[in-house]
LORORO-948304 format. One record per residue (C-alpha): residue number from 1; x, y, z. Coordinates in Angstrom, 1 decimal. Layout:
BEGIN
+-----+--------+--------+--------+
: seq :      x :      y :      z :
+-----+--------+--------+--------+
: NUM :      X :      Y :      Z :
...
+-----+--------+--------+--------+
***
This chain:
BEGIN
+-----+--------+--------+--------+
: seq :      x :      y :      z :
+-----+--------+--------+--------+
:   1 :   31.0 :  -91.8 :  -66.0 :
:   2 :   31.1 :  -95.5 :  -66.7 :
:   3 :   34.6 :  -95.4 :  -66.3 :
:   4 :   34.7 :  -94.4 :  -63.0 :
:   5 :   32.1 :  -96.6 :  -62.0 :
:   6 :   34.2 :  -99.5 :  -63.2 :
:   7 :   37.3 :  -98.1 :  -61.3 :
:   8 :   35.3 :  -98.0 :  -58.3 :
:   9 :   34.1 : -101.4 :  -58.6 :
:  10 :   37.6 : -102.6 :  -59.6 :
:  11 :   39.3 : -100.6 :  -56.5 :
:  12 :   36.5 : -102.3 :  -54.0 :
:  13 :   37.3 : -105.6 :  -55.4 :
:  14 :   41.0 : -105.2 :  -55.0 :
:  15 :   40.4 : -104.1 :  -51.6 :
:  16 :   38.3 : -107.1 :  -50.8 :
:  17 :   40.8 : -109.6 :  -52.1 :
:  18 :   43.6 : -108.0 :  -50.1 :
:  19 :   41.9 : -108.2 :  -46.8 :
:  20 :   40.9 : -111.8 :  -47.2 :
:  21 :   44.2 : -113.0 :  -47.8 :
:  22 :   45.0 : -112.3 :  -44.2 :
:  23 :   46.8 : -114.9 :  -41.8 :
:  24 :   44.5 : -116.8 :  -40.3 :
:  25 :   45.1 : -117.0 :  -36.6 :
:  26 :   43.3 : -118.1 :  -33.4 :
:  27 :   41.9 : -114.7 :  -32.7 :
:  28 :   40.4 : -114.3 :  -36.4 :
:  29 :   39.1 : -117.9 :  -36.5 :
:  30 :   36.2 : -119.5 :  -34.8 :
:  31 :   36.2 : -120.7 :  -31.3 :
:  32 :   37.3 : -124.1 :  -32.3 :
:  33 :   40.3 : -123.2 :  -34.3 :
:  34 :   43.4 : -124.8 :  -33.6 :
:  35 :   46.5 : -123.8 :  -35.9 :
:  36 :   48.9 : -125.9 :  -34.2 :
:  37 :   52.7 : -125.8 :  -35.2 :
:  38 :   53.1 : -128.0 :  -38.0 :
:  39 :   53.6 : -131.3 :  -36.4 :
:  40 :   51.2 : -134.5 :  -35.8 :
:  41 :   48.9 : -134.8 :  -33.0 :
:  42 :   49.9 : -137.3 :  -30.4 :
:  43 :   46.5 : -138.1 :  -29.2 :
:  44 :   44.0 : -136.9 :  -26.7 :
:  45 :   44.3 : -137.4 :  -23.2 :
:  46 :   45.9 : -140.6 :  -24.0 :
:  47 :   49.5 : -140.5 :  -25.9 :
:  48 :   49.5 : -142.9 :  -29.0 :
:  49 :   52.8 : -144.4 :  -29.7 :
:  50 :   52.4 : -145.1 :  -33.4 :
:  51 :   52.0 : -141.0 :  -33.7 :
:  52 :   55.2 : -140.0 :  -31.5 :
:  53 :   57.9 : -139.0 :  -33.9 :
:  54 :   61.1 : -141.4 :  -33.9 :
:  55 :   64.6 : -139.9 :  -34.5 :
:  56 :   67.8 : -142.0 :  -34.6 :
:  57 :   71.0 : -140.6 :  -33.6 :
:  58 :   74.0 : -142.1 :  -35.2 :
:  59 :   76.9 : -142.4 :  -32.8 :
:  60 :   79.5 : -143.4 :  -35.1 :
:  61 :   80.8 : -140.1 :  -35.5 :
:  62 :   80.9 : -139.6 :  -31.9 :
:  63 :   82.6 : -142.6 :  -30.7 :
:  64 :   86.4 : -141.5 :  -31.6 :
:  65 :   86.2 : -138.6 :  -29.4 :
:  66 :   84.6 : -140.4 :  -26.7 :
:  67 :   87.2 : -142.8 :  -26.6 :
:  68 :   89.7 : -140.4 :  -26.6 :
:  69 :   88.6 : -138.7 :  -23.7 :
:  70 :   88.2 : -142.0 :  -21.9 :
:  71 :   91.9 : -142.7 :  -22.3 :
:  72 :   93.1 : -139.5 :  -20.9 :
+-----+--------+--------+--------+
***
């Protein structure tokens, strides 16, 4: 009898833990939840330049092919 009770409680705890580890999406979350896509917000209605991503493209690898195309 006690073993069955302990097994039932363990089964319920296991089931509870499994369901609470679901991925939180906007459909399962509160109304004001916004998940995003792993990027910084750029501001509200006004874009803040400090928050924009800056990427630099190095053209040193591209220059020989551009010069060859220009001479032909």
